[in-house]
C-alpha positions as CSV (number, residue, x, y, z in Angstrom):
1,X,-5.2,-51.8,-4.7
2,X,-2.5,-53.2,-6.9
3,X,-1.4,-56.5,-8.5
4,X,1.8,-57.9,-7.0
5,X,3.8,-60.7,-8.6
6,X,6.1,-62.5,-6.1
7,X,8.8,-64.8,-7.4
8,X,10.7,-67.4,-5.4
9,X,13.4,-69.9,-6.3
10,X,12.2,-72.4,-3.7
11,X,9.0,-73.2,-1.8
12,X,9.9,-71.3,1.4
13,X,11.8,-68.3,0.0
14,X,8.9,-65.9,-0.2
15,X,7.3,-66.8,3.2
16,X,10.7,-66.5,5.0
17,X,12.0,-63.6,2.9
18,X,9.0,-61.3,2.5
19,X,6.0,-63.1,3.9
20,X,5.1,-60.3,6.3
21,X,4.9,-57.8,3.4
22,X,2.7,-60.2,1.4
23,X,0.4,-60.6,4.4
24,X,0.2,-56.9,4.8
25,X,-0.6,-56.3,1.1
26,X,-3.2,-59.2,1.2
27,X,-4.9,-57.6,4.1
28,X,-5.0,-54.3,2.2
29,X,-6.7,-56.0,-0.7
30,X,-3.9,-56.2,-3.2
31,X,-4.0,-59.2,-5.6
32,X,-1.1,-61.6,-5.2
33,X,0.3,-64.0,-7.7
34,X,3.1,-66.3,-6.6
35,X,5.5,-68.1,-8.9
36,X,7.8,-70.8,-7.4
37,X,10.5,-71.9,-9.8
38,X,11.4,-75.2,-8.1
39,X,10.0,-77.7,-5.6
40,X,13.1,-77.8,-3.5
41,X,14.2,-81.1,-5.1
42,X,17.8,-80.9,-3.8
43,X,16.7,-80.2,-0.2
44,X,18.0,-82.4,2.6
45,X,14.6,-82.6,4.3
46,X,11.1,-82.7,2.9
47,X,10.0,-84.1,-0.5
48,X,9.1,-82.1,-3.6
49,X,5.5,-83.1,-3.1
50,X,5.4,-82.1,0.6
51,X,7.2,-78.9,0.0
52,X,4.8,-78.0,-2.8
53,X,1.9,-78.7,-0.4
54,X,3.5,-76.4,2.2
55,X,3.7,-73.6,-0.3
56,X,0.1,-74.1,-1.4
57,X,-1.0,-73.9,2.3
58,X,0.8,-70.6,2.7
59,X,-0.7,-69.2,-0.5
60,X,-4.1,-70.2,0.7
61,X,-3.6,-68.3,4.0
62,X,-2.7,-65.2,1.9
63,X,-5.5,-65.7,-0.6
64,X,-2.9,-65.7,-3.3
65,X,-2.8,-67.6,-6.6
66,X,0.3,-69.9,-6.8
67,X,2.0,-71.7,-9.7
68,X,5.1,-73.9,-9.8
69,X,7.3,-73.6,-12.9
70,X,9.8,-76.2,-14.1
71,X,13.1,-74.5,-14.8
72,X,15.3,-77.5,-14.3
73,X,14.8,-78.0,-10.6
74,X,16.5,-76.9,-7.4
75,X,20.2,-76.0,-8.0
76,X,19.7,-76.2,-11.7
77,X,17.9,-72.9,-12.4
78,X,19.6,-70.8,-15.1
79,X,19.0,-67.2,-16.2
80,X,18.5,-68.0,-19.9
81,X,16.5,-65.8,-22.4
82,X,13.9,-68.6,-22.7
83,X,13.3,-68.8,-18.9
84,X,13.1,-65.0,-18.8
85,X,10.5,-65.1,-21.6
86,X,8.5,-67.5,-19.5
87,X,8.4,-65.2,-16.6
88,X,7.7,-62.2,-18.9
89,X,4.6,-64.0,-20.2
90,X,3.3,-64.2,-16.6
91,X,4.0,-60.5,-16.2
92,X,2.1,-59.7,-19.4
93,X,-0.8,-61.9,-18.4
94,X,-1.1,-60.8,-14.7
95,X,-0.1,-57.1,-15.3
96,X,1.5,-56.5,-11.9
97,X,2.4,-53.0,-10.8
98,X,5.1,-54.5,-8.5
99,X,7.3,-57.5,-8.8
100,X,9.2,-59.0,-5.8
101,X,12.2,-61.2,-6.3
102,X,15.2,-62.5,-4.3
103,X,18.2,-60.2,-4.0
104,X,20.4,-60.7,-7.1
105,X,23.7,-60.6,-5.1
106,X,25.5,-63.9,-4.7
107,X,24.7,-65.8,-1.5
108,X,24.8,-69.3,0.0
109,X,22.4,-70.7,-2.7
110,X,23.1,-69.9,-6.4
111,X,19.4,-70.1,-7.3
112,X,18.5,-67.0,-5.3
113,X,20.7,-64.6,-7.2
114,X,19.9,-66.3,-10.5
115,X,16.2,-65.8,-10.0
116,X,16.7,-62.2,-8.9
117,X,18.5,-61.5,-12.1
118,X,16.0,-63.4,-14.2
119,X,13.1,-61.4,-12.7
120,X,14.9,-58.2,-13.6
121,X,15.4,-59.4,-17.2
122,X,11.9,-60.7,-17.5
123,X,10.4,-57.3,-16.4
124,X,12.4,-55.7,-19.2
125,X,11.4,-58.3,-21.7
126,X,7.7,-57.8,-20.8
127,X,7.8,-54.2,-21.9
128,X,9.5,-54.8,-25.2
129,X,6.8,-54.8,-27.9
130,X,9.0,-56.2,-30.6
131,X,10.0,-59.5,-29.0
132,X,8.8,-62.4,-31.3
133,X,8.6,-64.8,-28.4
134,X,6.0,-62.6,-26.7
135,X,4.1,-61.3,-29.7
136,X,0.8,-63.0,-28.7
137,X,0.5,-60.9,-25.5
138,X,0.4,-57.1,-25.2
139,X,3.4,-55.5,-23.7
140,X,3.3,-54.5,-20.0
141,X,5.5,-52.1,-18.1
142,X,5.7,-52.7,-14.3
143,X,5.9,-49.8,-11.9
144,X,8.6,-51.2,-9.7
145,X,10.9,-54.2,-9.0
146,X,12.0,-54.8,-5.4
147,X,14.3,-57.4,-4.0
148,X,13.7,-59.2,-0.7
149,X,16.3,-60.9,1.4
150,X,16.7,-64.6,1.6
151,X,20.1,-65.3,3.3
152,X,21.4,-61.7,3.3
153,X,22.9,-60.4,6.6
154,X,20.0,-58.9,8.5
155,X,22.3,-56.0,9.4
156,X,22.9,-55.0,5.8
157,X,21.4,-51.6,4.9
158,X,18.2,-51.7,2.9
159,X,16.5,-49.1,0.6
160,X,13.0,-49.4,1.9
161,X,11.6,-50.3,5.3
162,X,7.9,-51.3,5.8
163,X,6.4,-51.6,9.3
164,X,4.8,-55.1,9.4
165,X,4.0,-55.2,13.1
166,X,0.3,-55.5,12.5
167,X,0.7,-58.8,10.6
168,X,3.4,-60.4,12.7
169,X,1.1,-63.3,13.9
170,X,0.0,-64.0,10.3
171,X,3.6,-64.0,9.2
172,X,4.4,-66.7,11.9
173,X,1.6,-68.8,10.5
174,X,3.1,-68.5,7.0
175,X,6.5,-69.5,8.2
176,X,5.1,-72.5,10.1
177,X,3.5,-73.8,6.9
178,X,7.0,-74.9,6.0
179,X,7.2,-77.5,8.8
180,X,9.7,-79.7,7.0
181,X,12.3,-76.9,6.8
182,X,11.8,-75.8,10.4
183,X,12.8,-79.3,11.5
184,X,16.1,-78.8,9.8
185,X,17.0,-75.4,11.2
186,X,15.4,-72.7,13.4
187,X,14.5,-70.5,10.5
188,X,11.7,-68.8,12.4
189,X,14.2,-67.3,14.9
190,X,16.5,-66.4,12.1
191,X,14.1,-64.4,10.0
192,X,12.1,-62.9,12.8
193,X,15.4,-61.7,14.5
194,X,16.1,-59.8,11.3
195,X,12.6,-58.3,11.2
196,X,12.8,-57.3,14.9
197,X,16.2,-55.7,14.5
198,X,14.9,-53.7,11.5
199,X,11.8,-52.8,13.4
200,X,13.8,-51.6,16.4
201,X,15.7,-49.3,14.1
202,X,12.5,-47.5,13.1
203,X,10.7,-47.8,16.5
204,X,8.3,-50.6,15.7
205,X,7.9,-54.3,16.7
206,X,9.1,-55.6,13.3
207,X,9.7,-54.5,9.8
208,X,10.4,-55.8,6.2
209,X,13.4,-54.5,4.3
210,X,13.6,-54.3,0.5
211,X,16.1,-53.2,-2.0
212,X,15.1,-51.1,-5.0
213,X,16.1,-51.9,-8.6
214,X,15.7,-48.3,-9.8
215,X,15.8,-44.9,-8.1
216,X,12.6,-44.0,-6.4
217,X,10.6,-41.3,-8.0
218,X,8.7,-38.6,-6.2
219,X,6.9,-35.5,-7.6
220,X,7.5,-33.6,-4.4
221,X,9.8,-34.2,-1.4
222,X,6.7,-33.5,0.8
223,X,5.2,-36.7,-0.6
224,X,7.6,-38.5,1.6
225,X,6.2,-38.1,5.1
226,X,7.8,-40.8,7.2
227,X,11.5,-41.2,8.1
228,X,13.0,-44.7,8.7
229,X,15.1,-43.2,11.4
230,X,13.9,-43.0,15.0
231,X,15.0,-39.4,15.8
C-alpha cells in the first residue's frame, strides 16, 4: 500500500472532488494524509468552526489524518514560495508516493487553481536537496501528482478513469458530512451526476476522473490491461 497526500483549498473540495477515490484507497489500506488550506471563511453558509468539524468527520470516516493550514484564509490563498515550502515540508515528512490536488486551470473559485499550482511547485521543491528553507528534512521525490475536478465540466476529457462503484455508498456518507454546504446547493446531485456519466462511459455505475501532471510511464504496453472505452 502507498502514502497519499490529498490537498484541498476548502473543507469540502476533497470529498466532493475525489472522495470516492480516497474511500477506495482507504479500503485498500493506503495511508491518507489530508491538508486543507482554509476553513471556508468566505463562505455564505456554515462557519469556519462548523466546516472544520465537517472535514474532520469525513476524515474520521476515511481513517485519514487531517490538518488545516493557515495560508491567509478563503479567497486569499496565494502561490508564494513560502507557502510552497510549507507544503513541501509535509511532503518530506509524510513521504507520499502520490499527491492529489485541485485542477490548476482557472475556474469559478480562484483558490482551486492556486492550490493546484502550489501543490505542483511544492512537489518540485520537496525533491530539491539544496533548498535552504527545507535543509532540516531529507529530500523526497513523489511518484506522481494527479489533479481532481472541483468545478470542472463533468463532460471534460480526463486522463485517468478509476471505477469507484464499490465505494459509492461510502462516498455519499463523505459528501453528507458537509451538511452546511448541501443546504446551499444540491452538490450531491452535481458531483454524483459527473461520476455516473463517467462510469457510464466505461460501463460501470460510477467512476473518478483525474488529470495527470506528467506523462504516464510503462515498461511494457502489456502492463496496461484495461481500456476506459466500452467497446
